[in-house]
C-alpha positions, 0 to 999 in steps of 0.5 A: 528498160522503161516500156510504155505500151498502149492497148493493154486490156487484152490480147497482144498488149496484155500478154506483152505487158505481163511478160515484160514485167516478169522479165524485170522491165519497168512496164507502163501499161495503158488502157482506154477503160478505167476498169481494165486499168484497175484490173491490171493494177490488181495484177501488179502492173503499173497502169493508167487510162489512155484513150487514143481518141482523145488528145487530152487523155494522150497528154495525161497518159504521157505525163503519168508515164514521164513521172514514173521513172525520172522522166525516162521512156526507153521503149514505146510500143504502139499497140492499141487498135481495132479493125472496122469491117465493111466495104469502102462504099459503106464507110461513112466519113465519121466511121473512117475518121474514128478508125484513123483517130485510134489506129493512126493519129493517136499513135503519132501524137503519143510518139511525138510526145515521147521522141524528145525524151528519147532524143535527150537520152540518145536512145529509144525504140519506137515499136509499131504493131502493124499487120500483114494488112499494112502491105496487102489488102483484103476485101471488107477490111478497107478502113483497117487496111488503110490505117495500117498502110498509113502506119507503115508509111509513117514508120518508113519516114520516121526511120529516115528522119531519126537516123543518127539520133539513137532512136530506132523505128520498128514495125511488127507485122503479124498475121492472125493472132489469138485475141479479142480482135474479132469480137471487137470488130463484130461490135464495130460492124454491127454498130456502124455498117447498115449491112442489110441495106448494102449491095454487099449483103451476101458477102456480109453474111459470110463476114458475120459468120467469120466474126461470130466464129469461135474456131481458130483462124488458119495459121493463127498463133498465140500472142507469144509470137508477137512478144518474141518479135517485140523482145528481139526488137528492143534487145537487139543492138541493131533491130530490123526495120520489120519483124514479120510474124506468122506464115501468111505474113511471110508468104504475102510479103514474098507474093507482093514482091514477085507476083503481078498485081492481077495474080495477087488480086486473084489470091487475095480476092478468095479470102472472105 
């Protein structure tokens, strides 16, 4: 299969690109930074710059991908994303827009370029790396929560609209996974949130401790957990609409279905 992946500089994207390449798939790995692209090339991967915040970069990355295997793209793994911490009342319009540019708008724009190729071949897998925070919300993660909720809604709609086309739409919903996610979130927090001036200053002190911590998050799994779900989603004859990864995701999916909202709020409210 020819598999286009975004966000391959580290973490889930990097691991999946390497493992799929080992399995013999034609992997087209993309990253936002040229230095990361060069590193991937030195490791034997086909790679190209694709910045999800730029329409021109998305178009250029798509044209590059289309040229690599006779115009064929069997799988698109929308993975490149980041989390912007901060209370809703401390998020400026520009900061919230930037979160959606990367996590939502860029994914949709790239997906819409790929769909006609898949329609023509009568086969395709559109795989979106969502999150447990795509169906439950946690404090001080409002920008990220809402971006993942949006992706869930887009995928549920796409699945209905593409029925009968041969294109399957799949959501992977991980909980805590080992990655540079906290490091990147810390940078965005310090860059965009005036935390010392906020009404949430005491809570933000805990946010800083969490983001600066190098200790393992409870129930955290390695990247291979997401890779296993991705592999199932692209190899199954009839893939599931959702693959839930890690214990918290499975628990909260159950809680969301059976618990009253106030009870679930009490549980989620205890998470810093």
